C-alpha positions in Angstrom: 108.6 63.5 115.7 109.0 65.4 118.9 112.6 66.5 118.2 111.5 67.8 114.7 108.7 69.8 116.4 111.2 71.4 118.8 113.6 72.2 115.9 110.8 73.9 114.1 109.8 75.8 117.2 113.3 76.8 117.9 114.0 78.1 114.4 110.8 80.1 114.1 111.1 81.3 117.7 114.5 82.8 116.9 113.2 84.8 113.9 110.3 86.0 116.2 112.8 87.0 118.8 114.8 89.1 116.3 111.6 90.9 115.2 110.9 91.7 118.9 114.5 92.9 119.3 114.1 95.3 116.4 110.8 96.6 117.8 112.6 97.3 121.1 114.5 100.2 119.3 111.4 102.3 120.2 112.5 102.5 123.8 115.5 104.5 122.9 113.3 107.5 121.9 111.9 109.5 124.7 108.9 111.8 124.3 107.5 112.8 120.9 109.6 112.1 117.8 110.4 115.2 115.7 108.8 115.7 112.3 112.0 115.4 110.4 113.1 112.2 112.3 109.6 110.8 111.8 109.8 111.3 108.0 113.1 109.6 108.0 111.8 106.6 109.9 108.8 106.4 107.6 111.1 106.5 104.6 113.3 103.9 106.2 110.3 101.6 106.7 109.3 102.1 103.1 112.8 101.2 101.8 113.0 98.1 104.1 109.6 96.9 102.9 110.3 97.4 99.2 113.6 95.6 99.4 112.0 92.8 101.4 109.1 92.5 98.9 111.6 92.0 96.0 114.4 89.9 97.5 112.6 88.1 100.4 109.3 87.5 98.6 109.1 87.9 94.9 112.5 86.4 93.9 111.9 83.3 96.0 108.3 83.1 94.6 109.7 83.1 91.1 112.3 80.4 92.0 109.8 78.2 93.8 107.3 78.5 90.9 110.0 77.0 88.6 110.7 74.2 91.1 107.1 73.1 91.2 106.9 73.2 87.4 104.8 76.3 86.9 105.4 79.3 84.6 107.8 81.4 86.8 105.7 84.6 86.4 102.2 83.2 87.1 102.1 82.8 90.9 104.2 85.9 91.5 102.0 88.1 89.2 98.6 86.7 90.4 99.7 86.6 94.1 101.1 90.1 94.0 97.8 91.4 92.5 95.7 89.6 95.1 97.9 90.9 97.9 97.5 94.5 96.8 93.8 93.9 96.2 93.3 92.4 99.7 94.9 95.4 101.4 92.8 97.8 99.2 89.6 96.0 100.3 90.6 96.0 103.9 91.4 99.8 103.7 88.1 100.7 101.9 85.5 98.2 103.0 86.2 97.5 106.7 84.8 100.4 108.8 86.5 99.3 112.0 89.8 100.0 110.3 89.1 103.7 110.4 86.6 104.1 113.2 87.9 106.5 115.8 91.3 106.8 114.0 92.9 109.6 112.1 94.6 108.9 108.8 98.0 108.4 110.3 96.7 105.7 112.8 94.7 104.0 110.2 97.8 103.8 107.9 99.7 102.3 110.8 97.1 99.6 111.1 97.6 98.8 107.4 101.4 98.7 107.9 101.0 96.2 110.8 98.7 94.0 108.8 101.0 94.0 105.7 104.1 93.1 107.7 102.2 90.4 109.6 101.1 88.9 106.3 104.7 89.1 105.1 105.9 87.2 108.2 103.6 84.2 107.6 105.5 82.8 104.6 108.8 83.5 106.3 107.7 81.4 109.3 106.5 78.7 106.9 109.8 78.7 105.0 111.8 78.2 108.2 109.3 75.6 109.4 109.7 73.6 106.2 113.5 73.9 106.4 113.7 72.5 109.9 111.1 69.8 109.2 113.3 68.6 106.3 116.3 68.7 108.5 114.5 66.5 111.1 113.4 64.0 108.4 117.0 63.7 107.1 119.2 63.5 110.2 121.8 61.6 108.4 122.6 64.5 106.1 123.9 67.5 108.1 123.5 69.8 105.0 119.8 70.0 105.7 120.3 71.2 109.2 123.0 73.7 108.2 120.7 75.1 105.5 117.8 75.5 108.0 120.0 77.2 110.5 121.4 79.5 107.8 117.9 80.4 106.6 116.7 81.1 110.2 119.8 83.3 110.9 119.4 85.2 107.6 115.7 85.8 108.1 116.2 86.7 111.8 118.8 89.4 110.9 116.4 90.8 108.2 113.6 90.9 110.8 115.5 93.3 113.1 114.9 96.4 110.9 111.4 95.1 110.1 110.5 95.1 113.8 111.8 98.7 114.1 109.8 99.6 110.9 106.6 98.7 112.8 107.3 100.0 116.3 108.6 103.5 115.3 105.6 104.5 113.1 103.2 103.2 115.8 105.0 105.3 118.4 104.7 108.3 116.2 101.0 107.7 115.8 100.6 108.6 119.5 100.9 105.2 121.2 103.2 104.6 124.2 106.6 103.0 123.7 105.3 99.8 125.4 102.3 99.6 123.0 104.5 100.3 120.0 106.9 97.6 121.1 104.0 95.2 121.6 102.7 96.0 118.1 106.2 95.1 116.6 106.2 91.9 118.6 102.7 90.9 117.5 103.6 91.3 113.8 106.3 88.6 114.3 104.2 86.3 116.5 102.7 84.7 113.5 106.0 83.2 112.5 106.1 80.4 115.1 102.4 79.7 114.5 103.0 79.4 110.7 106.0 77.2 111.3 104.1 74.9 113.6 101.2 74.7 111.0 103.8 73.7 108.4 105.1 71.0 110.7 101.7 69.4 110.6 100.8 70.1 107.0 104.2 70.2 105.2 103.0 68.3 102.1 100.1 70.7 101.6 102.0 73.9 102.4 105.0 73.6 100.0 103.0 74.1 96.7 101.3 77.2 98.2 104.6 79.0 99.0 105.0 80.8 95.7 101.5 82.2 96.0 101.8 83.2 99.7 105.2 84.9 99.1 103.9 87.0 96.2 100.6 87.8 98.1 102.7 89.2 101.0 104.8 91.2 98.5 101.7 92.8 97.0 100.3 93.7 100.4 103.6 95.3 101.4 104.0 97.4 98.3 100.4 98.6 98.5 101.1 100.0 102.0 104.4 101.6 100.9 102.8 103.3 98.0 99.5 104.3 99.6 100.6 105.2 103.1 104.3 105.3 104.0 105.9 107.3 101.1 103.1 110.0 101.0 103.6 110.5 104.8 107.4 110.4 104.5 107.5 113.0 101.7 104.3 115.2 102.0 105.9 118.2 100.4 109.1 119.5 98.8 110.5 121.3 101.8 112.9 118.5 102.7 114.0 115.2 101.1 114.7 113.4 104.4 111.9 110.9 103.6 113.6 110.1 100.3 116.9 109.6 102.0 115.2 107.3 104.5 113.7 105.3 101.6 117.1 104.9 99.9 118.8 104.0 103.2 116.2 101.4 104.2 116.2 99.8 100.7 120.0 99.7 100.6 120.4 98.1 104.1 117.6 95.5 103.4 119.0 94.7 100.0 122.5 94.0 101.3 121.0 91.8 104.1 118.8 89.9 101.7 121.5 89.3 99.1 124.4 88.6 101.6 122.4 86.3 103.8 120.1 84.7 101.1 
């Protein structure tokens, strides 16, 4: 069992490292980020999150719903609605979310929460894959599949780390704190993977619901916070260009590495 545990830890640790590597992009920007560049970054984060919500979360949720014998639209639809509803309640009902913060900083908190929620099922998926590989050492296909999944998710996590750290930096935090925020959003991945190692039989049936829940949370933040900040008026369309670019890059990564 010990070798399976270390496989799970290694796989989920890699995707966490890639998130942190993406968050380190913030150190390449000195001083305040200009308004046009900031709008582009916010648009980029919006595009990344929308593409990830579709290809990394909703499509796998549909496929896994079919695999466990459920109507393919039920867990994705219900989970998506619950995820959006959860973020709405957090935004409206928890006073600490806005206490002492302006609108931009409160929106950044929601962004961090949404991406963190999104990283939980990713960590679980990698944990399940490496647990299965460890339980079937005679079949190298399981290990190859687990490694491929970890590499694919890890590469996808790079722009997601940047999508967290850059808006946090623009909200007024130091580069070090912005980097830490990006890292913390991915820290749940090894934790989720380890939990799956101990509760694999229970976790697998929940995956379609968790994936779609995370998708709903991400889309809520994109629609409520990121796009309005990326395109507050009609004087420039840099935010729209950022959305298109982020969506395109993440779509290519998800489809090519999926």
